[in-house]
Backbone as numpy.savetxt, mean C-alpha at the origin, in Angstrom:
# Nx Ny Nz CAx CAy CAz Cx Cy Cz
-12.51 -10.83 18.73 -12.66 -9.77 19.58 -12.05 -9.84 21.00
-11.42 -8.77 21.50 -10.69 -8.80 22.75 -11.89 -8.75 24.00
-11.74 -9.38 25.02 -12.70 -9.28 26.02 -12.35 -8.06 27.05
-13.04 -7.77 27.95 -13.04 -6.68 28.87 -12.80 -5.30 28.25
-13.32 -5.07 27.18 -13.31 -3.86 26.34 -11.73 -3.45 26.07
-10.82 -4.49 25.96 -9.64 -4.21 25.64 -9.46 -4.26 24.00
-8.56 -3.37 23.59 -8.40 -3.26 22.15 -7.69 -4.48 21.53
-8.54 -5.28 20.60 -7.64 -6.54 20.15 -7.05 -6.14 18.85
-5.71 -6.84 18.86 -4.74 -6.33 17.71 -4.23 -7.74 17.12
-4.32 -7.70 15.96 -3.51 -8.76 15.11 -2.23 -8.30 14.43
-1.16 -8.83 14.70 0.24 -8.55 14.11 0.50 -9.20 12.98
0.80 -8.51 11.78 1.12 -9.20 10.51 2.47 -8.85 10.10
3.32 -9.73 9.96 4.88 -9.38 9.40 5.39 -10.53 9.16
6.06 -10.72 7.94 6.76 -12.03 7.59 7.99 -12.30 8.36
8.56 -11.33 9.20 9.71 -11.72 10.09 9.26 -11.87 11.54
9.77 -13.06 11.88 9.18 -13.45 13.40 9.79 -12.59 14.43
11.00 -12.02 14.16 11.64 -11.41 15.14 10.95 -9.95 15.35
10.44 -9.50 14.20 9.56 -8.26 14.31 8.22 -8.54 15.08
7.60 -9.56 14.78 6.19 -9.97 15.32 6.31 -9.97 16.85
7.43 -10.95 17.27 7.59 -11.17 18.72 8.09 -10.02 19.49
8.98 -9.05 18.81 9.30 -7.92 19.51 8.11 -6.90 19.75
7.32 -6.72 18.74 6.19 -5.95 18.82 5.17 -6.49 19.88
4.98 -7.68 19.71 4.04 -8.38 20.60 4.35 -8.30 22.09
5.79 -8.56 22.42 6.06 -8.67 23.83 5.98 -7.14 24.40
5.93 -6.08 23.66 5.84 -4.81 24.16 4.31 -4.36 24.20
3.56 -4.80 23.27 2.04 -4.35 23.16 1.44 -5.15 24.37
1.98 -6.25 24.75 1.34 -7.12 25.77 1.65 -6.50 27.24
2.37 -5.68 27.36 2.78 -4.93 28.57 1.63 -3.71 28.70
0.89 -3.45 27.68 -0.09 -2.38 27.68 -1.57 -3.05 28.08
-2.02 -2.19 29.31 -3.07 -3.00 29.79 -4.29 -3.04 28.97
-4.62 -2.08 28.06 -5.88 -1.89 27.44 -5.67 -2.58 25.96
-4.58 -3.19 25.77 -4.41 -3.96 24.33 -4.40 -5.51 24.72
-4.86 -6.21 23.58 -4.76 -7.74 23.73 -4.42 -8.02 22.43
-3.20 -8.73 22.05 -2.87 -9.36 20.90 -3.65 -10.66 20.74
-4.36 -10.77 19.67 -5.31 -11.99 19.45 -4.49 -12.89 18.52
-3.59 -12.57 17.89 -2.90 -13.55 17.17 -1.86 -12.92 16.17
-1.04 -13.62 15.65 0.19 -13.21 14.62 -0.03 -13.76 13.26
0.33 -13.19 12.27 0.37 -13.86 10.92 1.64 -13.45 10.19
2.08 -14.39 9.34 3.43 -14.17 8.65 3.14 -13.83 7.15
1.93 -13.81 6.85 1.57 -13.64 5.39 0.13 -12.82 5.29
-0.13 -12.35 4.18 -1.23 -11.65 3.87 -2.50 -12.72 3.91
-2.31 -13.64 3.41 -3.30 -14.84 3.24 -3.59 -15.20 4.83
-2.68 -15.51 5.51 -3.00 -15.89 6.97 -3.78 -14.72 7.63
-3.18 -13.42 7.33 -4.06 -12.36 8.14 -5.55 -12.30 7.74
-5.93 -12.34 6.54 -7.26 -12.44 5.95 -8.04 -13.41 6.67
-7.50 -14.67 6.83 -8.13 -15.78 7.52 -8.35 -15.39 8.96
-7.37 -15.02 9.68 -7.39 -14.69 11.04 -8.54 -13.41 11.29
-8.49 -12.46 10.26 -9.48 -11.39 10.64 -10.95 -12.01 10.51
-11.12 -12.82 9.61 -12.38 -13.37 9.37 -12.93 -14.20 10.52
-12.02 -14.77 11.26 -12.23 -15.65 12.42 -12.34 -14.83 13.73
-11.50 -13.63 13.74 -11.62 -13.10 15.16 -12.11 -11.45 15.07
-12.35 -11.06 13.83 -12.61 -9.65 13.69 -11.92 -8.64 14.55
-10.64 -8.67 14.62 -9.84 -7.77 15.67 -10.17 -6.30 15.36
-9.92 -5.46 16.41 -10.20 -3.98 16.28 -9.25 -3.44 15.44
-7.83 -3.88 15.34 -6.75 -3.28 14.84 -6.01 -4.47 14.08
-5.38 -4.29 12.84 -4.45 -5.02 12.24 -3.30 -4.19 12.03
-2.31 -4.45 12.75 -0.83 -3.82 12.54 -0.04 -4.68 11.34
-0.09 -4.05 10.28 0.33 -4.65 9.24 1.70 -4.33 8.46
2.46 -5.20 8.14 3.70 -4.95 7.21 3.22 -4.78 5.80
3.81 -4.00 5.04 3.30 -3.65 3.59 3.89 -4.48 2.54
5.19 -4.88 2.71 5.95 -5.71 1.83 6.29 -7.05 2.30
5.38 -7.99 1.91 5.42 -9.44 2.20 5.46 -10.36 1.04
6.01 -11.61 1.18 5.96 -12.52 0.10 4.44 -13.00 -0.22
4.30 -13.29 -1.40 2.62 -13.71 -1.74 1.89 -12.27 -1.69
0.65 -12.32 -1.02 -0.12 -11.13 -1.09 0.39 -10.16 -0.34
0.55 -8.85 -1.02 1.23 -7.63 -0.37 0.22 -6.94 0.46
0.81 -6.01 1.20 0.00 -5.37 2.17 -1.23 -4.58 1.70
-1.02 -3.98 0.33 -2.11 -3.27 -0.08 -3.36 -4.18 -0.29
-3.08 -5.33 -1.09 -4.19 -6.27 -1.31 -4.71 -6.73 -0.17
-3.88 -7.14 0.81 -4.20 -7.69 2.27 -5.25 -6.46 2.88
-4.80 -5.22 2.96 -5.67 -4.24 3.34 -7.14 -4.39 2.84
-7.01 -4.33 1.44 -8.22 -4.35 0.79 -9.26 -5.31 1.28
-8.77 -6.71 1.27 -9.23 -7.81 1.79 -10.00 -7.68 3.08
-8.99 -7.10 4.13 -9.42 -7.18 5.34 -10.64 -6.18 5.46
-10.49 -5.04 4.91 -11.58 -3.88 4.92 -12.85 -4.54 4.33
-12.88 -5.38 3.29 -14.05 -6.05 2.82 -14.57 -6.87 3.66
-13.80 -7.82 4.45 -14.37 -8.77 5.32 -14.94 -8.10 6.64
-14.26 -7.14 7.11 -14.45 -6.50 8.33 -14.24 -5.00 8.20
-15.11 -4.22 7.75 -15.04 -2.87 7.65 -14.78 -2.04 9.05
-15.00 -2.66 10.12 -14.92 -1.93 11.46 -13.44 -1.91 11.84
-12.78 -3.14 11.39 -11.38 -3.35 11.53 -10.45 -2.15 11.14
-9.55 -1.65 11.86 -8.66 -0.47 11.42 -7.30 -1.04 10.97
-6.81 -0.77 9.89 -5.58 -1.34 9.31 -4.44 -0.15 9.73
-3.38 -0.36 10.39 -2.34 0.41 10.55 -1.19 -0.22 9.95
-0.72 0.42 8.85 0.49 0.17 8.17 1.74 0.48 8.80
2.54 -0.53 9.12 3.89 -0.33 9.76 4.95 -0.91 8.71
5.69 0.11 8.10 6.63 -0.40 7.18 7.92 0.45 7.20
8.83 -0.02 6.31 10.19 0.71 6.14 10.04 1.71 4.90
8.85 1.65 4.04 9.02 2.32 3.00 7.99 3.59 3.04
8.43 4.74 2.48 7.64 5.88 2.51 7.75 6.71 1.01
7.77 5.69 -0.04 7.64 6.29 -1.32 6.02 6.43 -1.85
5.88 7.09 -2.73 4.42 7.35 -3.21 3.82 5.99 -3.70
4.57 5.19 -4.19 4.10 4.08 -4.98 3.59 3.00 -3.78
4.10 3.29 -2.52 3.53 2.27 -1.48 2.54 3.22 -0.62
2.65 4.41 -0.45 1.74 5.23 0.40 0.41 5.25 -0.23
0.14 5.75 -1.41 -1.20 6.09 -1.89 -2.06 4.76 -2.03
-1.54 3.69 -2.70 -2.41 2.56 -2.89 -2.69 1.96 -1.31
-1.93 2.12 -0.37 -2.17 1.51 0.94 -3.42 2.34 1.53
-3.27 3.80 1.47 -4.27 4.68 1.84 -5.65 4.35 1.13
-5.53 4.15 -0.14 -6.68 4.06 -0.89 -7.36 2.75 -0.66
-6.53 1.84 -0.29 -7.06 0.47 0.18 -7.88 0.43 1.15
-7.74 1.55 2.17 -8.37 1.55 3.35 -7.63 1.70 4.69
-6.23 1.67 4.51 -5.48 2.00 5.77 -5.75 3.12 6.52
-5.95 3.10 7.89 -6.27 4.38 8.60 -4.91 5.15 9.03
-3.91 4.27 8.99 -2.65 4.97 9.37 -1.37 4.57 8.70
-0.42 5.22 8.53 0.83 4.78 7.79 1.98 5.10 8.54
2.68 4.30 9.30 3.70 4.63 10.08 4.98 3.83 9.70
6.16 4.34 10.08 7.42 3.73 9.63 8.06 3.01 10.91
8.68 1.89 10.41 9.41 1.10 11.63 10.66 1.76 12.32
10.93 2.93 11.91 12.10 3.63 12.80 11.42 4.30 14.00
10.05 4.26 14.31 9.35 4.94 15.40 9.60 4.26 16.56
9.58 4.89 17.83 9.81 4.43 19.13 8.39 3.71 19.50
8.57 2.56 20.33 7.38 1.86 20.62 6.22 2.51 21.37
6.72 3.70 22.08 5.65 4.43 22.77 4.74 5.18 21.66
5.52 5.56 20.62 4.70 6.32 19.51 3.80 5.30 18.57
4.20 4.09 18.63 3.36 2.79 18.08 2.04 2.70 18.90
2.41 2.79 20.18 1.33 2.56 21.01 0.29 3.70 20.90
0.83 4.80 20.76 -0.04 6.07 20.43 -0.86 5.81 19.38
-0.15 5.35 18.21 -0.85 5.40 16.93 -1.91 4.31 17.06
-1.71 3.19 17.60 -2.61 2.15 17.76 -4.00 2.64 18.59
-3.56 3.39 19.58 -4.85 3.97 20.36 -5.61 5.05 19.57
-4.83 5.71 18.68 -5.69 6.57 18.00 -6.50 5.80 16.90
-5.81 4.81 16.28 -6.72 4.08 15.34 -7.95 3.41 15.93
-7.84 3.06 17.20 -9.03 2.31 17.93 -10.13 3.38 17.96
-9.72 4.60 17.99 -10.73 5.76 18.02 -10.95 6.40 16.56
-10.66 5.65 15.55 -10.71 6.03 14.36 -10.16 7.20 13.94
-8.75 7.57 14.48 -8.17 8.88 14.21 -6.88 8.29 13.40
-6.57 9.19 12.41 -5.41 8.83 11.60 -4.16 9.30 12.21
-3.09 8.56 11.92 -1.63 8.80 12.19 -0.93 8.58 11.08
-0.13 9.63 10.54 0.74 9.60 9.52 2.33 9.85 9.82
3.07 9.24 9.62 4.50 9.55 9.80 4.85 11.06 8.99
5.58 11.82 9.60 5.82 13.10 9.01 6.06 13.14 7.48
6.95 12.19 7.30 7.40 12.02 5.75 6.19 11.80 4.73
5.20 10.76 5.48 4.18 10.35 4.65 3.13 11.67 4.58
3.00 12.18 5.76 2.12 13.37 5.82 2.36 14.40 4.75
3.74 14.76 4.79 4.28 15.68 3.67 3.80 15.22 2.29
3.98 14.00 1.80 3.74 13.66 0.56 2.34 13.73 0.23
1.54 13.23 1.26 -0.12 13.36 1.11 -0.45 14.83 0.83
0.07 15.73 1.71 -0.13 17.20 1.68 0.17 17.63 0.30
1.45 17.42 -0.12 1.91 17.81 -1.57 1.00 17.41 -2.58
0.66 16.14 -2.53 -0.36 15.69 -3.57 -1.69 16.39 -3.71
-2.07 16.59 -2.57 -3.35 17.53 -2.39 -3.23 18.75 -2.99
-2.21 19.60 -2.59 -1.81 20.90 -3.11 -1.63 20.91 -4.60
-0.95 19.90 -5.05 -0.63 19.82 -6.60 -1.91 19.57 -7.33
-2.69 18.71 -6.85 -4.13 18.28 -7.32 -5.02 19.56 -7.41
-5.00 20.29 -6.40 -5.87 21.48 -6.24 -5.36 22.74 -7.06
-3.97 22.58 -7.25 -3.27 23.88 -7.89 -3.64 24.01 -9.37
-3.72 22.80 -10.18 -3.99 22.92 -11.51 -4.92 22.06 -12.10
-5.38 21.06 -11.22 -6.43 19.90 -11.66 -5.96 19.16 -12.77
-4.64 19.11 -12.99 -4.15 18.38 -14.21 -4.04 16.86 -14.02
-4.30 16.14 -14.91 -4.24 14.70 -14.76 -2.80 14.40 -14.38
-2.78 13.24 -13.66 -1.43 12.80 -13.26 -0.46 12.40 -14.29
-1.12 12.07 -15.41 -0.30 11.52 -16.38 0.45 12.69 -17.17
0.17 13.90 -16.80 0.88 14.86 -17.60 2.30 15.06 -16.98
2.53 14.50 -15.72 3.92 14.44 -15.02 4.63 13.31 -15.69
4.34 12.69 -16.57 5.08 11.40 -17.27 6.01 12.12 -18.39
7.05 11.57 -18.68 7.91 11.88 -19.61 7.42 11.49 -21.00
7.77 11.70 -22.15 7.39 11.20 -23.40 7.72 9.55 -23.43
8.85 9.40 -22.87 9.35 7.85 -22.83 8.41 7.18 -21.86
8.14 7.71 -20.77 7.33 6.95 -19.77 6.00 6.73 -20.27
5.32 7.81 -21.12 4.18 7.58 -21.97 4.17 6.42 -22.84
5.20 6.25 -23.52 5.36 5.14 -24.46 5.40 3.95 -23.65
6.11 3.88 -22.62 6.11 2.64 -21.81 4.72 2.34 -21.23
4.01 3.23 -20.89 2.82 3.10 -20.22 1.78 2.50 -21.17
1.81 3.00 -22.50 0.97 2.49 -23.47 1.25 1.06 -23.90
2.45 0.71 -23.97 2.93 -0.55 -24.20 2.53 -1.62 -23.15
2.54 -1.17 -21.83 2.09 -1.94 -20.82 0.59 -2.14 -20.83
-0.09 -1.20 -21.24 -1.59 -1.27 -21.42 -1.92 -2.35 -22.64
-0.93 -2.39 -23.50 -1.18 -3.33 -24.56 -0.71 -4.62 -24.18
-0.33 -4.97 -23.00 0.00 -6.18 -22.60 1.42 -6.64 -22.78
2.21 -5.86 -23.07 3.49 -6.11 -23.19 4.38 -6.45 -22.02
5.38 -7.41 -22.13 6.17 -7.59 -20.96 7.34 -6.71 -21.03
8.37 -6.65 -20.00 9.47 -5.58 -20.01 10.39 -5.83 -21.17
10.62 -7.23 -21.40 11.61 -7.61 -22.40 10.84 -7.22 -23.68
9.74 -7.37 -24.02 8.98 -6.98 -25.22 9.04 -5.48 -25.37
8.93 -4.75 -24.31 9.06 -3.29 -24.41 10.40 -2.82 -24.80
11.37 -3.54 -24.04 12.72 -3.25 -24.34 13.22 -3.27 -25.84
12.77 -4.49 -26.33 13.07 -4.75 -27.68 12.32 -3.68 -28.61
11.15 -3.32 -28.36 10.34 -2.41 -29.20 10.93 -1.07 -29.22
11.32 -0.58 -28.15 11.87 0.80 -27.76 13.34 1.02 -28.02
14.02 -0.45 -28.23 15.58 -0.41 -28.43 16.28 0.17 -27.20
15.82 -0.26 -25.92 16.44 0.09 -24.78 16.65 -1.13 -23.86
17.48 -0.91 -22.69 17.55 -2.34 -21.97 16.48 -2.60 -21.13
16.16 -3.82 -20.82 15.21 -4.22 -19.74 15.38 -3.55 -18.51
16.66 -3.10 -18.14 16.74 -2.73 -16.87 16.32 -1.05 -17.04
16.53 -0.49 -18.07 15.97 0.73 -18.23 14.35 0.79 -18.21
13.86 -0.32 -18.75 12.28 -0.44 -18.85 11.88 -0.37 -17.38
12.45 -1.24 -16.50 12.11 -1.39 -15.15 12.17 -0.15 -14.36
13.21 0.79 -14.77 13.18 2.03 -14.27 12.15 2.92 -14.57
11.70 2.96 -15.87 10.49 3.69 -16.32 9.33 3.06 -15.59
9.28 1.71 -15.55 7.83 1.25 -14.83 7.79 1.77 -13.56
9.09 1.79 -12.74 9.07 2.17 -11.41 8.56 3.78 -11.32
9.00 4.48 -12.08 8.80 6.08 -12.02 7.19 6.18 -12.40
6.71 5.23 -13.24 5.28 5.48 -13.82 4.32 5.16 -12.55
4.77 4.05 -11.86 3.87 3.55 -10.64 4.07 4.63 -9.61
5.13 5.29 -9.43 5.47 6.27 -8.34 4.53 7.53 -8.70
4.67 8.17 -9.96 4.05 9.16 -10.46 2.50 9.10 -10.38
2.05 8.01 -10.62 0.58 7.70 -10.90 0.07 7.17 -9.66
0.75 6.93 -8.64 0.45 6.36 -7.43 -0.43 5.07 -7.40
0.13 4.26 -8.36 -0.35 2.98 -8.58 0.24 1.89 -8.03
-0.18 0.67 -7.83 0.58 -0.48 -7.20 1.19 -1.48 -8.15
0.59 -1.68 -9.31 1.14 -2.70 -10.14 0.88 -2.35 -11.65
1.22 -3.13 -12.50 1.17 -3.05 -13.82 -0.27 -3.08 -14.32
-1.06 -3.98 -13.60 -2.59 -4.22 -14.13 -3.18 -2.83 -13.72
-3.01 -2.09 -12.62 -3.59 -0.89 -12.37 -3.11 0.08 -13.50
-1.79 -0.04 -13.90 -1.48 1.10 -14.98 -2.04 0.79 -16.32
-2.27 -0.44 -16.63 -2.97 -0.83 -17.92 -4.61 -0.09 -17.66
-5.04 -0.42 -16.61 -6.47 0.13 -16.49 -6.51 1.63 -16.40
-5.62 2.32 -15.79 -5.45 3.68 -15.85 -5.25 4.26 -17.27
-4.52 3.77 -17.97 -4.19 4.14 -19.48 -5.60 3.86 -20.33
-6.33 2.89 -20.10 -7.58 2.77 -20.80 -8.65 3.73 -20.40
-8.61 3.89 -19.04 -9.66 4.90 -18.48 -9.31 6.39 -19.02
-7.96 6.70 -19.16 -7.73 8.03 -19.31 -7.49 8.22 -20.98
-7.85 7.12 -21.73 -7.96 7.43 -23.14 -6.47 7.39 -23.58
-5.50 6.96 -23.02 -3.95 7.06 -23.51 -3.67 5.91 -24.56
-4.58 5.03 -24.57 -4.43 3.93 -25.61 -5.87 3.60 -26.16
-5.64 3.22 -27.42 -7.14 3.03 -28.05 -7.04 1.47 -28.67
-8.11 1.09 -28.96 -8.38 -0.34 -29.54 -7.44 -0.53 -30.66
-7.60 0.62 -31.56 -6.88 0.83 -32.90 -5.24 0.69 -32.56
-4.77 1.31 -31.56 -3.35 1.30 -31.22 -3.04 -0.22 -30.81
-4.01 -0.92 -30.09 -3.68 -2.25 -29.56 -3.57 -3.09 -30.75
-4.37 -3.06 -31.88 -4.59 -3.90 -32.86 -3.28 -3.74 -33.82
-2.55 -2.69 -33.60 -1.20 -2.46 -34.50 0.06 -2.82 -33.67
-0.10 -3.36 -32.39 1.07 -3.63 -31.72 2.12 -4.72 -32.15
């Protein structure tokens, strides 16, 4: 925790130059106090458990534990800690899992430092900040959900549904490629599209989603 009622901030990014640059600016803001830095999700979780910061400024794509899982663990350890995602990525496959995991804000690294400080101040007040591109995607998702209430898997092509079912049956990309007689590169493209369209983070979530929605049955699995 920060002293003197200052907002305590933990900076998490695997690039030292990014951490140092942000820290040097934030430390010029009187009501902020940087209580530490972490180069990985694992280190971030450890520091959160030790210091219970007000805010974690978190990179999304890191080696090892990614930002989504890091966010989930941070919120489990310290629900009061607000996670502000700072990333270069604004695709659905990154946005929705991060927000679902508990991030209060999602901002991009092309923003000016003054705007970053503003987002951190808002997070300290439990107010959301979304980059305009991100806000547009969230709004579009809400509108499409409200418009027809169709399950998201209806947006998948027939081939993507085939790939989804095979993922749910535990097949690797190379096994899927062999079964469908397509290249492994093409399979990777289908997997990426599936993750994006379903707003999921990884293959495990795809498999769970397929089972929950009844897109694969135990009979199908026994025939694989």
